[in-house]
ROTORTOR-883480 format. One line per 4 residues: number of its first residue (from 0); for each residue x, y, z of C-alpha. Coordinates in pm, 1 decimal, decimal comma. Layout:
NUM) X Y Z | ...
END
This chain:
0) 6232,8 -2242,3 -438,0 | 6185,4 -2557,7 -637,8 | 5958,5 -2843,3 -735,3 | 5993,5 -3198,5 -611,6
4) 5841,7 -3528,1 -722,7 | 5899,2 -3895,5 -664,5 | 5770,7 -4244,5 -602,5 | 5882,9 -4512,6 -356,9
8) 5769,8 -4874,1 -366,1 | 5551,0 -4980,6 -77,1 | 5713,6 -5324,8 -94,7 | 5967,2 -5480,7 -328,0
12) 6090,6 -5310,8 -644,9 | 5933,4 -5006,4 -806,3 | 5746,1 -5077,1 -1128,4 | 5964,8 -4991,4 -1431,2
16) 5691,6 -4779,1 -1588,7 | 5674,3 -4565,1 -1274,8 | 6052,7 -4524,2 -1275,0 | 6030,9 -4414,7 -1637,5
20) 5766,0 -4155,6 -1543,9 | 5990,7 -3962,0 -1304,4 | 6112,1 -3749,1 -1595,6 | 5764,9 -3634,5 -1709,2
24) 5651,6 -3593,1 -1346,3 | 5943,2 -3362,8 -1276,8 | 5913,5 -3176,6 -1607,5 | 5553,8 -3080,7 -1521,2
28) 5702,2 -2868,7 -1239,7 | 5945,6 -2676,8 -1460,9 | 5774,5 -2346,7 -1373,9 | 5874,4 -2397,2 -1010,8
32) 6234,9 -2459,4 -1107,5 | 6336,2 -2314,7 -1444,0 | 6712,4 -2341,9 -1376,1 | 6753,3 -2716,1 -1422,8
36) 6651,0 -3065,2 -1317,5 | 6801,0 -3368,1 -1143,9 | 6713,0 -3732,3 -1074,3 | 6803,8 -4023,6 -849,3
40) 6670,5 -4367,4 -941,0 | 6714,0 -4704,5 -769,3 | 6522,2 -5030,9 -777,6 | 6284,5 -4912,1 -505,6
44) 6270,9 -4532,6 -543,8 | 6273,7 -4252,6 -800,2 | 6335,3 -3890,1 -697,7 | 6306,8 -3584,1 -920,7
48) 6383,8 -3215,9 -870,4 | 6337,5 -2887,2 -1057,5 | 6559,9 -2606,7 -933,1 | 6518,9 -2232,8 -892,2
52) 6876,2 -2145,4 -793,4 | 6890,7 -1894,3 -506,6 | 7176,4 -2002,9 -273,7 | 7499,8 -2170,4 -394,8
56) 7374,4 -2149,2 -749,5 | 7649,2 -2370,5 -888,9 | 7682,4 -2626,9 -609,8 | 7324,9 -2685,5 -493,7
60) 7226,5 -2954,3 -743,4 | 6958,2 -3199,6 -627,0 | 6884,8 -3476,0 -544,9 | 7163,3 -3425,6 -290,4
64) 7327,8 -3707,1 -90,1 | 7496,2 -3737,8 247,7 | 7865,5 -3835,8 270,0 | 7828,6 -4205,7 184,4
68) 7539,0 -4147,5 -59,5 | 7304,8 -4365,3 143,6 | 7050,2 -4087,9 198,2 | 6919,0 -3851,4 -70,3
72) 6709,5 -3536,7 -35,7 | 6490,3 -3333,1 -271,1 | 6379,8 -3002,0 -124,8 | 6151,9 -2706,9 -198,5
76) 6194,7 -2391,2 10,0 | 6458,9 -2209,8 212,1 | 6623,2 -2298,4 544,9 | 6707,5 -1967,9 708,1
80) 6921,9 -2109,9 988,7 | 7122,3 -2343,7 765,7 | 7457,8 -2183,0 847,4 | 7405,2 -2224,4 1222,8
84) 7281,7 -2580,5 1170,5 | 7579,7 -2653,0 947,3 | 7823,4 -2551,1 1222,3 | 7643,1 -2776,7 1471,8
88) 7649,8 -3073,4 1234,8 | 8014,4 -3020,2 1140,0 | 8090,4 -3024,4 1510,4 | 7929,9 -3368,6 1520,8
92) 8155,7 -3494,6 1242,1 | 7947,0 -3435,3 930,0 | 8131,0 -3329,7 615,0 | 7964,4 -3075,8 383,9
96) 8048,4 -3049,2 15,1 | 7839,1 -2740,5 -76,6 | 7729,3 -2408,9 70,7 | 7364,1 -2486,1 -7,1
100) 7094,2 -2492,3 260,9 | 6964,9 -2820,3 115,3 | 7265,9 -3013,2 242,3 | 7185,8 -2919,4 601,8
104) 6860,6 -3117,5 572,0 | 7011,6 -3449,0 468,1 | 7282,3 -3430,2 736,5 | 7026,0 -3327,2 999,4
108) 6814,8 -3628,5 904,4 | 7120,4 -3853,0 924,9 | 7199,3 -3717,3 1273,1 | 6855,8 -3667,5 1429,2
112) 6616,7 -3887,5 1229,5 | 6256,1 -3764,8 1218,1 | 6338,1 -3507,4 1486,8 | 6542,7 -3317,1 1228,1
116) 6236,1 -3106,7 1141,1 | 6249,6 -2940,3 1482,9 | 6595,4 -2810,5 1394,6 | 6484,8 -2638,9 1075,2
120) 6374,7 -2274,1 1060,9 | 6221,8 -2173,4 732,7 | 5970,5 -2273,0 469,8 | 6004,7 -2621,8 332,9
124) 5863,6 -2934,8 180,7 | 6118,5 -3210,9 137,4 | 6166,0 -3582,5 87,5 | 6458,2 -3787,3 219,7
128) 6501,3 -4142,1 97,2 | 6719,6 -4371,3 310,0 | 6842,0 -4639,4 71,3 | 6984,2 -4866,8 340,4
132) 6661,4 -4879,4 539,8 | 6431,9 -4841,8 236,7 | 6251,4 -4561,8 420,4 | 6098,2 -4241,3 287,8
136) 6059,4 -3933,5 506,7 | 5843,5 -3637,7 396,1 | 5797,5 -3314,2 591,2 | 5620,8 -2981,4 550,2
140) 5697,5 -2652,4 727,2 | 5513,2 -2546,0 1039,0 | 5269,7 -2296,0 887,8 | 5225,7 -2453,4 545,6
144) 5405,9 -2210,4 317,8 | 5526,1 -2489,5 87,7 | 5288,0 -2755,1 -52,4 | 5328,8 -3132,2 -52,7
148) 5084,3 -3387,8 -197,7 | 5099,9 -3765,6 -176,0 | 4902,6 -4063,7 -300,3 | 4923,3 -4441,5 -295,5
152) 4866,6 -4614,2 -628,8 | 5048,3 -4863,5 -847,8 | 5211,4 -5024,7 -542,9 | 5401,3 -4702,9 -464,7
156) 5373,4 -4390,6 -254,8 | 5389,6 -4096,0 -493,1 | 5465,5 -3742,5 -377,3 | 5497,6 -3402,9 -545,1
160) 5485,7 -3027,4 -495,6 | 5175,2 -3008,4 -712,9 | 4902,8 -3251,8 -819,4 | 4990,9 -3210,0 -1187,6
164) 5308,7 -3411,2 -1130,5 | 5110,3 -3701,0 -981,8 | 4892,7 -3703,2 -1293,1 | 5197,4 -3792,9 -1502,3
168) 5235,7 -4128,6 -1325,0 | 5104,0 -4423,6 -1527,1 | 4935,6 -4540,2 -1206,5 | 4736,7 -4214,3 -1169,8
172) 4383,7 -4256,9 -1031,7 | 4183,7 -3937,4 -1088,0 | 3853,1 -4037,7 -929,3 | 3691,8 -3727,9 -781,8
176) 3587,8 -3704,5 -419,5 | 3240,9 -3554,1 -453,5 | 3234,6 -3462,8 -83,9 | 3505,1 -3209,2 -166,7
180) 3253,6 -3006,7 -367,0 | 3062,6 -2896,4 -57,9 | 3393,5 -2805,5 104,8 | 3485,6 -2601,8 -201,9
184) 3154,3 -2416,9 -215,8 | 3147,0 -2343,3 157,4 | 3509,8 -2241,3 199,0 | 3633,6 -2155,7 -150,2
188) 3892,4 -2433,8 -118,6 | 3930,5 -2794,9 -5,5 | 4116,0 -2805,1 327,4 | 4404,8 -3041,4 398,3
192) 4441,5 -3332,6 423,5 | 4167,0 -3380,7 161,8 | 4188,3 -3288,3 -207,0 | 3940,2 -3294,8 -492,9
196) 4070,5 -3643,7 -576,7 | 3980,1 -3942,9 -362,2 | 4331,3 -4092,8 -364,2 | 4534,5 -3771,4 -328,7
200) 4612,4 -3622,9 13,0 | 4783,0 -3305,5 127,1 | 5040,9 -3334,4 400,7 | 4921,5 -3087,9 662,9
204) 5142,4 -2801,6 787,4 | 5367,9 -2895,2 1077,1 | 5342,1 -3267,5 993,0 | 5576,0 -3537,2 870,2
208) 5513,8 -3866,6 694,3 | 5727,0 -4180,8 708,8 | 5701,1 -4481,0 480,3 | 5855,7 -4778,2 658,1
212) 5804,8 -5147,8 596,7 | 5519,2 -5077,5 357,9 | 5325,0 -4879,4 619,5 | 5260,0 -4505,2 619,2
216) 5277,1 -4304,9 942,0 | 5175,7 -3935,9 961,9 | 5243,0 -3722,2 1270,6 | 5232,6 -3361,8 1385,7
220) 5562,8 -3216,7 1506,8 | 5471,2 -2854,2 1590,8 | 5192,0 -2643,9 1734,1 | 5136,7 -2316,1 1916,0
224) 5182,9 -2414,4 2281,0 | 5162,0 -2089,3 2479,4 | 4861,0 -1860,0 2490,1 | 4792,5 -1547,8 2695,5
228) 5109,6 -1571,4 2908,6 | 5281,9 -1239,9 2824,4 | 5157,5 -976,3 3070,0 | 5449,9 -735,6 3046,4
232) 5418,0 -361,8 3006,4 | 5311,0 -262,7 2652,7 | 5640,4 -81,7 2595,4 | 5837,7 -401,1 2661,5
236) 5614,3 -602,4 2428,5 | 5651,0 -343,9 2151,9 | 6026,6 -338,5 2197,4 | 6048,1 -714,8 2157,4
240) 5803,2 -714,6 1865,1 | 6023,8 -467,0 1682,2 | 6326,0 -692,4 1742,4 | 6144,5 -1010,0 1636,6
244) 6014,0 -854,7 1314,8 | 6353,1 -707,6 1226,6 | 6522,5 -1043,2 1285,2 | 6264,6 -1228,3 1073,2
248) 6321,0 -990,0 781,9 | 6701,5 -1007,5 811,1 | 6693,9 -1387,6 800,5 | 6507,6 -1373,0 470,7
252) 6757,7 -1145,0 297,8 | 7008,8 -1414,5 198,3 | 7010,4 -1444,5 -179,2 | 7250,1 -1466,1 -472,2
256) 6981,7 -1330,3 -709,1 | 6786,1 -998,5 -720,4 | 6553,5 -952,8 -423,8 | 6253,8 -718,0 -379,1
260) 5909,7 -692,3 -217,0 | 5536,9 -686,7 -285,4 | 5406,7 -353,3 -159,3 | 5034,5 -322,8 -91,5
264) 4863,4 -28,0 70,8 | 4865,2 -192,4 412,5 | 5094,2 -162,2 711,8 | 5218,5 -524,0 700,9
268) 5402,7 -503,4 369,2 | 5506,7 -146,5 453,5 | 5673,7 -267,0 771,4 | 5856,8 -541,1 580,8
272) 5992,3 -285,7 332,4 | 6100,4 -58,6 619,8 | 6308,3 -338,2 776,8 | 6452,8 -426,0 435,3
276) 6556,9 -61,1 402,5 | 6744,2 -91,3 733,9 | 6958,3 -362,5 572,8 | 6983,5 -253,7 209,6
280) 6910,0 118,5 201,0 | 6736,1 287,9 -92,3 | 6669,9 121,5 -425,0 | 6473,9 -188,3 -318,3
284) 6255,5 -314,0 -603,8 | 5886,1 -301,8 -507,5 | 5570,5 -382,4 -703,1 | 5199,6 -297,4 -667,6
288) 4896,5 -368,7 -883,9 | 4544,8 -228,5 -868,5 | 4219,0 -207,7 -1056,5 | 4059,4 100,2 -1208,1
292) 3785,8 71,2 -945,0 | 3876,0 312,0 -662,5 | 3770,7 65,6 -391,2 | 4004,4 -201,3 -532,9
296) 4316,2 5,9 -588,2 | 4600,5 16,9 -336,7 | 4846,0 193,9 -565,7 | 4814,0 543,3 -407,0
300) 4862,8 402,4 -54,5 | 5159,2 186,7 -158,7 | 5321,9 490,2 -320,2 | 5347,0 656,7 22,9
304) 5579,7 381,4 147,3 | 5770,8 365,6 -181,0 | 5841,2 738,6 -159,9 | 5949,6 727,6 202,8
308) 6196,4 444,1 147,4 | 6302,8 549,0 -202,8 | 6225,7 213,2 -359,7 | 6241,9 132,9 -730,4
312) 5866,4 109,9 -745,6 | 5664,2 -33,5 -1033,6 | 5284,9 -12,4 -1053,8 | 5024,4 -144,9 -1292,6
316) 4651,9 -93,5 -1331,8 | 4532,7 -431,9 -1445,0 | 4247,1 -514,8 -1678,0 | 4234,9 -892,6 -1647,1
320) 4214,6 -1094,4 -1964,7 | 3982,4 -1372,3 -1853,0 | 4112,9 -1617,6 -2110,7 | 4469,6 -1557,0 -1995,2
324) 4431,0 -1553,1 -1620,5 | 4135,5 -1781,0 -1539,9 | 4275,4 -2105,2 -1676,7 | 4630,3 -2011,0 -1574,3
328) 4521,1 -1984,6 -1211,1 | 4335,7 -2315,2 -1214,8 | 4622,3 -2489,6 -1394,1 | 4854,2 -2360,6 -1122,1
332) 4633,7 -2472,4 -832,4 | 4511,7 -2802,6 -987,9 | 4191,2 -2793,7 -780,8 | 3878,6 -2578,5 -772,0
336) 3993,7 -2262,1 -590,0 | 3770,1 -1957,5 -549,0 | 3994,8 -1695,0 -389,5 | 3951,4 -1415,1 -645,7
340) 4251,5 -1229,0 -500,9 | 4457,8 -1487,1 -689,7 | 4398,9 -1263,2 -993,7 | 4596,6 -959,3 -869,6
344) 4851,4 -1194,0 -709,1 | 4906,0 -1357,4 -1048,1 | 4967,2 -1020,3 -1213,2 | 5189,2 -872,8 -941,0
348) 5400,8 -1190,8 -946,2 | 5433,4 -1168,6 -1322,6 | 5535,1 -802,5 -1297,7 | 5782,1 -855,2 -1011,0
352) 5954,2 -1147,7 -1186,6 | 6076,2 -912,8 -1457,5 | 6308,0 -751,2 -1200,8 | 6365,0 -995,9 -912,0
356) 6375,3 -1368,6 -838,6 | 6287,7 -1336,2 -467,6 | 6018,2 -1111,6 -314,4 | 5923,3 -1052,4 49,4
360) 5556,9 -1002,0 145,0 | 5351,1 -896,6 448,0 | 5135,7 -1211,9 461,9 | 5044,7 -1340,4 808,8
364) 4994,9 -1019,0 1004,3 | 4616,2 -1044,1 1016,6 | 4598,0 -1396,3 1156,8 | 4855,0 -1346,7 1432,7
368) 4798,1 -984,5 1531,9 | 4422,9 -936,0 1494,4 | 4350,4 -788,7 1153,9 | 4027,7 -870,3 971,3
372) 3840,9 -625,4 1194,8 | 3503,5 -723,7 1046,6 | 3565,5 -1083,3 1162,2 | 3776,9 -1050,2 1474,1
376) 3611,6 -754,5 1648,0 | 3306,1 -954,7 1763,8 | 3539,4 -1217,5 1912,3 | 3734,2 -941,3 2084,2
380) 3406,3 -807,7 2227,8 | 3325,4 -1148,9 2367,2 | 3677,6 -1193,2 2507,2 | 3657,8 -862,3 2687,1
384) 3311,1 -922,1 2834,2 | 3400,5 -1271,3 2952,3 | 3707,0 -1135,4 3129,6 | 3486,4 -912,7 3343,9
388) 3177,0 -1133,1 3365,3 | 3255,6 -1507,0 3356,9 | 2999,9 -1778,8 3298,2 | 2672,0 -1792,7 3111,8
392) 2578,1 -1433,5 3184,4 | 2901,0 -1314,8 3025,6 | 2846,7 -1528,7 2717,0 | 2494,5 -1395,7 2671,6
396) 2597,6 -1033,4 2714,4 | 2892,5 -1080,0 2479,3 | 2664,6 -1232,9 2218,7 | 2420,9 -942,5 2243,4
400) 2700,9 -685,6 2212,7 | 2853,2 -869,1 1917,7 | 2514,8 -880,0 1749,4 | 2455,8 -507,1 1808,7
404) 2805,1 -422,7 1681,4 | 2761,5 -627,0 1365,5 | 2428,2 -464,9 1284,6 | 2571,8 -116,3 1316,9
408) 2901,5 -173,4 1131,9 | 2958,0 -37,8 784,1 | 3118,8 -368,4 680,9 | 2835,0 -572,6 523,6
412) 2992,6 -915,1 575,4 | 3003,4 -867,5 950,4 | 2621,5 -868,2 953,1 | 2653,8 -1245,9 950,3
416) 2758,1 -1237,6 1314,9 | 2418,7 -1127,0 1440,2 | 2223,5 -1387,0 1244,2 | 2465,4 -1660,2 1346,4
420) 2426,5 -1581,2 1713,1 | 2048,7 -1588,2 1679,0 | 2051,1 -1920,0 1489,5 | 2312,4 -2096,9 1699,4
424) 2207,8 -1992,7 2048,9 | 2507,4 -1765,4 2102,6 | 2754,2 -2031,2 1982,3 | 3082,6 -1846,8 1909,3
428) 3230,9 -2157,3 1747,4 | 2945,1 -2169,9 1499,1 | 2974,1 -1796,8 1443,4 | 3340,1 -1837,3 1360,1
432) 3262,3 -2112,8 1111,8 | 2983,6 -1930,8 930,3 | 3184,5 -1612,3 897,3 | 3470,4 -1813,3 747,7
436) 3239,6 -1953,9 482,4 | 3275,6 -1829,6 128,0 | 2920,7 -1949,1 56,5 | 2688,2 -2030,7 347,0
440) 2634,8 -2404,0 405,8 | 2262,6 -2359,2 338,9 | 2330,9 -2195,6 1,8 | 2593,0 -2459,0 -80,3
444) 2348,2 -2742,2 -17,3 | 2081,7 -2566,5 -219,5 | 2322,6 -2521,6 -510,0 | 2425,9 -2887,3 -493,5
448) 2063,3 -2994,2 -469,0 | 2121,8 -3189,6 -150,0 | 1873,7 -3000,9 68,9 | 1872,1 -3093,0 435,2
452) 1913,1 -2883,9 747,1 | 2012,1 -2517,2 726,8 | 2208,6 -2556,8 1050,9 | 2576,6 -2486,1 967,4
456) 2678,4 -2759,0 1208,4 | 2542,1 -3012,6 961,6 | 2797,1 -2903,8 700,7 | 3029,0 -3185,0 591,6
460) 3337,7 -2984,2 692,6 | 3207,6 -2818,7 1008,2 | 3383,9 -3055,4 1248,9 | 3714,0 -3035,9 1062,5
464) 3715,7 -2658,0 1028,8 | 3614,0 -2586,8 1388,5 | 3837,1 -2853,4 1548,7 | 4125,6 -2605,7 1601,2
468) 3881,5 -2355,9 1756,7 | 3769,9 -2618,7 2006,5 | 4114,8 -2751,1 2094,1 | 4275,3 -2409,6 2142,9
472) 4351,7 -2393,8 2518,1 | 4297,1 -2017,4 2538,8 | 3972,1 -1900,7 2695,1 | 3969,6 -1599,1 2463,1
476) 3730,3 -1630,9 2166,5 | 3962,5 -1398,4 1973,3 | 4265,8 -1622,5 2027,5 | 4055,5 -1924,8 1934,8
480) 3944,7 -1762,7 1608,8 | 4297,3 -1652,1 1518,8 | 4441,2 -1994,0 1602,6 | 4177,1 -2166,5 1389,8
484) 4258,5 -1930,2 1102,3 | 4627,9 -2012,3 1141,3 | 4546,4 -2381,8 1109,9 | 4269,7 -2385,0 848,1
488) 4222,4 -2059,7 658,5 | 4581,1 -1938,6 620,7 | 4749,1 -2255,8 479,9 | 4456,5 -2352,7 257,8
492) 4362,0 -2016,4 105,8 | 4610,8 -1724,2 122,6 | 4925,1 -1937,4 122,9 | 4803,5 -2159,0 -162,4
496) 4728,5 -1845,1 -362,2 | 5068,3 -1689,4 -294,7 | 5270,2 -2005,4 -358,9 | 5098,7 -2110,4 -682,5
500) 5069,3 -1763,9 -837,4 | 5431,6 -1676,3 -763,3 | 5571,9 -2012,5 -868,0 | 5373,5 -2001,1 -1191,1
504) 5625,0 -1728,4 -1280,7 | 5932,6 -1882,9 -1113,1 | 5925,9 -1625,5 -831,1 | 6021,9 -1714,4 -473,7
508) 5811,7 -1555,2 -198,5 | 5931,9 -1509,9 160,4 | 5697,4 -1398,3 438,2 | 5868,4 -1267,0 756,4
512) 5540,6 -1231,1 949,1 | 5493,9 -1606,2 904,1 | 5814,3 -1685,7 1088,2 | 5701,0 -1938,6 1347,1
516) 5871,5 -1735,9 1623,2 | 5666,1 -1431,1 1525,4 | 5346,7 -1638,9 1543,4 | 5441,8 -1794,3 1878,2
520) 5522,2 -1449,5 2018,4 | 5188,2 -1310,3 1899,0 | 4979,3 -1582,6 2062,4 | 5151,2 -1533,4 2397,5
524) 5000,3 -1183,6 2408,2 | 4649,0 -1180,2 2561,9 | 4354,9 -1023,3 2383,3 | 4370,4 -726,9 2621,5
528) 4719,1 -648,4 2490,4 | 4658,5 -744,4 2129,6 | 4336,9 -549,6 2067,5 | 4293,9 -291,0 2343,5
532) 4012,7 -60,8 2245,5 | 3925,5 -311,6 1969,2 | 4173,1 -152,6 1726,3 | 4266,4 -405,1 1457,5
536) 4636,9 -498,0 1456,6 | 4701,2 -261,2 1746,2 | 5057,8 -380,5 1810,4 | 5169,7 -370,2 1447,8
540) 5020,2 -22,2 1421,9 | 5217,5 97,7 1724,5 | 5540,9 -32,8 1570,5 | 5446,3 118,1 1233,9
544) 5389,8 465,3 1382,2 | 5766,1 513,1 1392,0 | 5833,0 354,6 1054,1 | 5550,3 440,5 811,8
548) 5394,7 765,7 683,9 | 5122,9 919,4 903,9 | 4888,7 946,0 607,5 | 4911,3 572,7 543,0
552) 4827,0 497,6 905,6 | 4497,4 684,1 872,4 | 4377,7 495,3 565,6 | 4119,7 213,4 605,1
556) 4221,6 -143,4 525,1 | 4124,5 -239,7 170,3 | 4250,0 -592,5 117,1 | 4387,8 -753,2 -197,0
560) 4054,1 -820,2 -366,4 | 3887,0 -791,4 -706,0 | 3552,9 -643,7 -820,9 | 3418,6 -984,1 -920,3
564) 3059,5 -890,3 -839,4 | 3074,4 -583,7 -1061,4 | 3225,1 -784,8 -1348,5 | 2954,2 -1054,0 -1337,2
568) 2682,6 -789,6 -1310,2 | 2832,9 -585,4 -1591,1 | 3090,7 -657,3 -1862,1 | 3105,8 -1033,2 -1809,4
572) 2735,0 -1108,6 -1760,4 | 2686,6 -1234,1 -2118,6 | 3003,8 -1441,1 -2092,0 | 2873,5 -1591,7 -1767,5
576) 2546,3 -1694,6 -1929,3 | 2726,4 -1852,6 -2223,4 | 2971,1 -2052,9 -2012,6 | 2802,8 -2136,4 -1683,9
580) 2429,7 -2121,4 -1752,3 | 2439,7 -2285,0 -2094,2 | 2264,1 -2622,6 -2146,5 | 2600,4 -2793,5 -2203,2
584) 2764,6 -2649,3 -1889,9 | 2974,5 -2903,1 -1698,1 | 2852,7 -2775,9 -1360,6 | 2506,5 -2910,4 -1445,9
588) 2639,0 -3250,6 -1338,8 | 2693,1 -3119,4 -987,9 | 2465,0 -2819,8 -934,7 | 2094,7 -2740,1 -942,2
592) 2088,4 -2509,1 -1242,5 | 1753,3 -2354,4 -1148,7 | 1904,4 -2237,8 -820,1 | 2216,0 -2108,2 -996,5
596) 2005,5 -1913,3 -1247,0 | 1806,2 -1762,5 -962,0 | 2130,2 -1651,6 -792,7 | 2243,9 -1496,5 -1119,5
600) 1916,1 -1307,2 -1167,2 | 1921,5 -1179,0 -808,6 | 2276,7 -1058,2 -856,8 | 2247,1 -883,4 -1193,2
604) 1925,0 -711,0 -1083,7 | 2093,2 -585,6 -765,9 | 1856,0 -765,0 -528,2 | 2130,2 -957,5 -348,7
608) 2507,6 -988,8 -374,4 | 2568,8 -1341,4 -502,0 | 2931,9 -1282,7 -601,9 | 3068,7 -1577,3 -404,6
612) 2830,2 -1845,9 -524,9 | 2841,3 -1726,4 -886,7 | 3221,1 -1703,9 -891,5 | 3248,5 -2050,4 -731,8
616) 3024,7 -2198,0 -1000,9 | 3235,3 -2034,3 -1272,7 | 3556,7 -2166,9 -1116,3 | 3408,4 -2516,9 -1101,8
620) 3293,4 -2494,3 -1465,1 | 3637,9 -2391,4 -1584,9 | 3809,3 -2653,2 -1369,3 | 3585,8 -2929,7 -1508,4
624) 3668,5 -2821,1 -1864,3 | 4040,9 -2832,7 -1791,6 | 4067,4 -3151,0 -1589,6 | 3758,6 -3365,8 -1643,1
628) 3787,4 -3423,5 -2017,6
END
């Protein structure tokens, strides 16, 4: 795991002041790579690298060249099939000088050109500069585990693992994109390819970029292609799932430094630890954090797995120091980011780094295998009804059943489903969008003082967020919702949180359930096989029955969340008034303060839960203080 940065001239030579900035740009990423730095500078390009040494710790120095030093690569991530790829490339005449996975990338590019990305299995963001052709090639892994930003200014294409490195360029243009504020309020983040800055873009997952002849070309190279095709007996599917999961974990065990796991109270991380035990036996280092609040504490559940597999388990009840963690999170992300679960992720990463350099996690199980029961169950209802009653009658009945289910559920957030169906004429696409929202589009517009229609379809990001839902070829609303989450929610919220919080402490995270072959396998299974009886994560639960404690299997899903609403209503209410509702608050430039004060009053008096909008406003206030002077 590393940090990369660079700049390549669009035409002609690179400005000397930009070449001189490659050192500061790279140094700003030292947290991602505390083990050293490296540079490659020519008249037209400057490449920088910060290294966290995991494989071939002495030989894997970057930037790394091919045999004749005409192509150079800087790389962030891990290539899990690098040994197999190395043998293939050696058979084609390539000569390797290291044992590092990085070298496989530059030789694969030399051999296959832009198609090299299809050969790579792993998590990655990399840049290859071809000095003979004066071409730059950037690529990001299929599911978006590793970040990559780029921007054109000062006559050069700049790129980096994090925005903070781009800020160090003398050509930096930090003009905000105000349209990103509605995206942030609605979703809690700003989805790729946009950022909070007008000139800065995010390379989307499964995409590559090529700079050639002064022109920039961006293309997709991967997608889920098969849906609903696996109709085998459940026993055969479970057998293969067990094999696929075991293989994904084994591939992620290569390391020359201490390796452990995050252990939550859920079945996903428990399964990962069980497969690690198959390879390593007892003594795996595991870590769990929780809050004193019983509903936000997974420590007792995680202990069940730790005891079964005899791990070296460390736990911590955290009492977040706002001054420590708030600004640290925003400095790590560089943009407004409202996922409050970044707080426990920050602390568990800090704790784990004391013992290991690499940690495996259970991220990705919900999106591929049907977790999030409060969100996915209505879609599963609709999928099931449509299977038996096609056409308009089926859609209407499914909508009514989904509405009745949501009104009777004990999960408050699912109540949105019923109101969405009523407001959008049984539009499942609109229902998916509104349930994904961190703050409803109507509330977001009210907070921003823009008014307008309360129809969610008028939201500035509605088309972008629901595009994957529409283009998914499956007829199952559940598959459509999961596919859209895989494309929008997962890479822009959970994976940003995990990458930035872990790398803030120089910790590498590997996620076996986000192996692209696991995801492809999951989407081949129809809804009838994935959620029979509407049981969330049915298939993972069946595999876990033979690997995890019975008591754990009976516990309800909690999620990695924080009691933000309780904090704002209680201990931090005075602090909130002083920072966010004060006359000199920075958010006053963007928000209607009368509306924000009303939300605060409703929340502290217990009339309505306004946790999301209030937390978003606080995040924006802190971000403005840090980055807007």
